[in-house]
C-alpha positions as CSV (number, residue, x, y, z in Angstrom):
1,X,-3.2,-9.7,20.8
2,X,-1.6,-9.2,17.5
3,X,-1.1,-5.5,18.0
4,X,0.5,-3.8,21.0
5,X,-0.6,-0.2,21.4
6,X,1.9,2.4,22.7
7,X,1.5,6.1,22.5
8,X,4.9,8.0,22.2
9,X,6.9,10.7,20.6
10,X,7.1,10.3,16.9
11,X,10.5,9.2,15.6
12,X,12.2,9.6,12.2
13,X,11.2,6.2,11.0
14,X,7.5,6.8,11.8
15,X,5.3,5.8,8.8
16,X,3.1,8.8,9.1
17,X,6.0,11.3,9.3
18,X,7.4,9.6,6.2
19,X,4.0,9.9,4.5
20,X,3.7,13.6,5.5
21,X,7.3,14.5,4.3
22,X,6.4,15.5,0.8
23,X,3.9,18.1,2.1
24,X,6.6,20.5,3.1
25,X,5.2,21.3,6.4
26,X,7.2,23.8,8.4
27,X,8.9,22.9,11.6
28,X,6.4,24.5,13.9
29,X,3.4,22.7,12.1
30,X,5.3,19.5,11.9
31,X,5.7,19.6,15.8
32,X,2.0,19.9,16.1
33,X,1.5,16.9,13.8
34,X,4.1,14.9,15.8
35,X,2.3,15.4,19.0
36,X,-0.9,13.7,17.5
37,X,0.8,10.6,16.2
38,X,0.4,7.3,18.1
39,X,2.4,4.2,17.3
40,X,1.3,0.6,17.1
41,X,4.2,-1.8,17.5
42,X,4.7,-5.4,16.6
43,X,1.7,-6.1,14.5
44,X,2.5,-9.8,13.8
45,X,2.0,-11.4,10.4
46,X,-1.7,-11.9,9.7
47,X,-2.6,-9.4,12.6
48,X,-5.2,-6.9,12.0
49,X,-4.5,-3.2,11.6
50,X,-8.0,-2.5,10.9
51,X,-11.1,-4.7,11.0
52,X,-14.1,-4.2,8.5
53,X,-16.9,-2.4,10.3
54,X,-14.5,-0.4,12.6
55,X,-15.5,3.2,13.0
56,X,-13.1,5.6,11.3
57,X,-11.2,6.7,14.4
58,X,-7.8,6.4,12.9
59,X,-5.6,6.5,9.8
60,X,-2.4,4.6,9.9
61,X,1.0,4.9,8.3
62,X,3.1,1.9,7.6
63,X,6.5,2.3,9.3
64,X,7.9,-1.1,8.4
65,X,6.7,-4.2,6.9
66,X,3.5,-4.2,4.6
67,X,-0.3,-4.5,4.8
68,X,-2.9,-5.9,2.5
69,X,-6.5,-4.5,2.2
70,X,-9.1,-7.2,1.7
71,X,-12.9,-6.7,1.0
72,X,-15.3,-9.5,2.0
73,X,-18.7,-9.7,0.1
74,X,-22.0,-11.0,1.3
75,X,-21.1,-14.6,0.4
76,X,-18.1,-14.3,2.7
77,X,-15.7,-14.3,-0.3
78,X,-12.6,-12.1,0.4
79,X,-10.6,-10.2,-2.2
80,X,-7.5,-8.3,-1.9
81,X,-8.0,-4.8,-2.9
82,X,-4.6,-3.3,-2.3
83,X,-1.2,-3.3,-0.8
84,X,0.5,-0.7,1.4
85,X,4.2,-0.3,1.9
86,X,6.3,1.7,4.3
87,X,5.5,5.5,4.2
88,X,2.0,4.7,2.8
89,X,-1.4,5.3,4.3
90,X,-4.0,2.7,5.4
91,X,-7.5,3.2,6.1
92,X,-8.7,6.0,3.7
93,X,-11.4,3.9,2.3
94,X,-13.3,4.7,5.5
95,X,-13.6,8.4,5.0
96,X,-16.6,8.2,2.9
97,X,-18.9,6.5,5.3
98,X,-17.0,7.1,8.5
99,X,-16.5,3.3,8.8
100,X,-13.8,1.2,7.5
101,X,-15.3,-1.2,4.7
102,X,-12.1,-3.4,4.4
103,X,-9.9,-5.5,6.6
104,X,-6.2,-4.3,6.7
105,X,-3.9,-7.1,7.6
106,X,-0.2,-7.2,8.1
107,X,1.5,-9.3,5.3
108,X,4.6,-9.7,7.6
109,X,5.6,-8.6,11.0
110,X,5.0,-4.8,10.8
111,X,4.9,-1.5,12.5
112,X,2.2,1.0,11.9
113,X,1.5,4.4,13.7
114,X,-1.8,6.0,13.7
115,X,-3.4,9.5,14.0
116,X,-7.0,10.2,14.9
117,X,-8.9,11.2,11.9
118,X,-10.8,14.1,13.5
119,X,-7.4,15.6,14.8
120,X,-6.0,15.3,11.2
121,X,-9.0,16.8,9.8
122,X,-8.8,19.7,12.2
123,X,-5.1,20.2,11.4
124,X,-5.7,20.3,7.6
125,X,-8.1,23.3,8.3
126,X,-5.1,25.2,9.8
127,X,-2.3,24.0,7.6
128,X,-3.2,24.5,4.0
129,X,-0.1,22.6,2.7
130,X,-1.4,19.6,4.6
131,X,-4.8,20.0,3.3
132,X,-3.7,20.1,-0.3
133,X,-1.3,17.1,0.2
134,X,-4.1,14.9,1.6
135,X,-6.3,15.7,-1.4
136,X,-3.4,14.7,-3.8
137,X,-2.9,11.4,-2.0
138,X,-6.6,10.7,-2.0
139,X,-6.6,11.4,-5.7
140,X,-3.7,9.0,-6.2
141,X,-5.5,6.3,-4.4
142,X,-8.5,6.8,-6.8
143,X,-6.2,6.6,-9.8
144,X,-4.7,3.3,-8.6
145,X,-8.1,1.8,-8.1
146,X,-8.9,2.9,-11.7
147,X,-5.7,1.3,-12.9
148,X,-6.8,-2.0,-11.2
149,X,-10.0,-1.8,-13.1
150,X,-8.0,-1.5,-16.4
151,X,-5.9,-4.4,-15.4
152,X,-8.9,-6.6,-14.7
153,X,-10.8,-5.6,-17.7
154,X,-8.3,-5.4,-20.5
155,X,-4.9,-7.1,-19.8
156,X,-4.0,-10.7,-20.0
157,X,-2.3,-12.5,-17.1
158,X,1.3,-11.7,-18.1
159,X,0.4,-8.0,-18.6
160,X,-1.3,-7.9,-15.2
161,X,1.7,-9.3,-13.4
162,X,4.1,-7.0,-15.3
163,X,2.1,-4.0,-14.5
164,X,1.9,-5.0,-10.8
165,X,5.7,-5.3,-10.6
166,X,6.3,-2.0,-12.4
167,X,3.9,-0.2,-10.1
168,X,5.7,-1.8,-7.1
169,X,9.1,-0.7,-8.4
170,X,7.8,2.8,-8.9
171,X,6.5,2.8,-5.3
172,X,9.8,1.5,-3.9
173,X,11.6,4.4,-5.6
174,X,9.2,6.8,-3.7
175,X,10.2,5.4,-0.4
176,X,13.9,5.5,-1.2
177,X,14.4,1.7,-2.1
178,X,15.9,0.1,-5.1
179,X,13.5,-0.1,-8.0
180,X,15.0,-3.3,-9.3
181,X,15.6,-5.4,-6.1
182,X,12.8,-5.7,-3.5
183,X,11.0,-8.1,-1.2
184,X,7.7,-9.3,-2.5
185,X,5.9,-9.7,0.9
186,X,2.5,-10.8,-0.7
187,X,1.9,-14.5,-1.5
188,X,1.2,-15.7,-4.9
189,X,-2.4,-16.3,-3.7
190,X,-2.8,-12.7,-2.6
191,X,-1.3,-11.5,-5.9
192,X,-3.8,-13.7,-7.7
193,X,-6.8,-12.4,-5.6
194,X,-5.7,-8.7,-6.4
195,X,-5.2,-9.3,-10.0
196,X,-8.2,-11.7,-10.7
197,X,-6.0,-14.7,-11.5
198,X,-5.6,-18.2,-10.2
199,X,-2.5,-18.9,-8.1
200,X,-1.3,-21.4,-10.5
201,X,-1.4,-18.8,-13.3
202,X,0.5,-16.3,-11.2
203,X,3.1,-18.9,-10.6
204,X,3.4,-19.7,-14.3
205,X,3.8,-16.1,-15.2
206,X,6.7,-15.6,-12.9
207,X,8.3,-18.7,-14.2
208,X,7.8,-17.3,-17.8
209,X,9.3,-13.9,-16.9
210,X,12.3,-15.8,-15.4
211,X,12.7,-17.8,-18.5
212,X,12.8,-14.6,-20.5
213,X,15.5,-13.2,-18.3
214,X,13.3,-10.4,-17.3
215,X,13.5,-11.1,-13.5
216,X,14.8,-13.6,-11.1
217,X,12.8,-14.8,-8.1
218,X,14.6,-16.1,-4.9
219,X,11.7,-17.0,-2.6
220,X,10.0,-13.6,-2.1
221,X,13.0,-11.6,-3.2
222,X,12.6,-10.0,-6.7
223,X,15.4,-8.8,-8.9
224,X,14.1,-7.0,-12.2
225,X,16.9,-7.7,-14.6
226,X,15.1,-5.8,-17.5
227,X,12.6,-3.0,-16.7
228,X,12.2,-2.6,-20.5
229,X,11.2,-6.2,-20.9
230,X,8.5,-5.6,-18.3
231,X,7.3,-2.3,-20.0
232,X,7.3,-4.1,-23.5
233,X,4.8,-6.6,-22.1
234,X,2.3,-4.0,-20.8
235,X,0.0,-2.3,-23.3
236,X,1.0,1.1,-24.2
237,X,-2.5,2.6,-23.4
238,X,-1.9,1.8,-19.6
239,X,1.7,2.9,-19.7
240,X,0.7,6.3,-21.0
241,X,-2.0,7.0,-18.3
């Protein structure tokens, strides 16, 4: 099995506690939340956090590592639709139909912790701050999907990659990491699938950005040397959203 299940008391590094921290829940309510959290340890690279078709029993927070979400069409073609970093939520796509439409797969050895969705829903009825925060997060997810449509519809290859890197930089800041030095856990193929580009095109863009001294690439480690250089590539219309 790729995933070893273990129920235990939440710890400070728990992905769900990190995800809930901006909700400003008081200590008493936070204790109620902690008691509902379950942990899943040692999800190996390419292991499944969620399989498409699973009923919506759990939502998951990424504690460490990273997860990609993939949607497979009727012709069995798979497309990457998103990436989740530590402190981010996995599985919200299943809320609408009560069933997960996508596979969620670990990009690297990862740790995720889960909370039963019915328990979370009941808790939001009693904790208004939690309810408001959940709605804000769902709205942000919708905005990111909208941004992806803009990427695919209006931007060229260099602009798409630049915007992806800017978005990842911003998300790393949100989880307390460096905005300019981070590990790019997704493969060039995954990036291409997400951005609607061929893997060779993605590689060429990274080489071009290096030649412009905008970033350096060492394996999967990225160093952004010129955030302004990335911003200058992306169309002003997208940056102003």
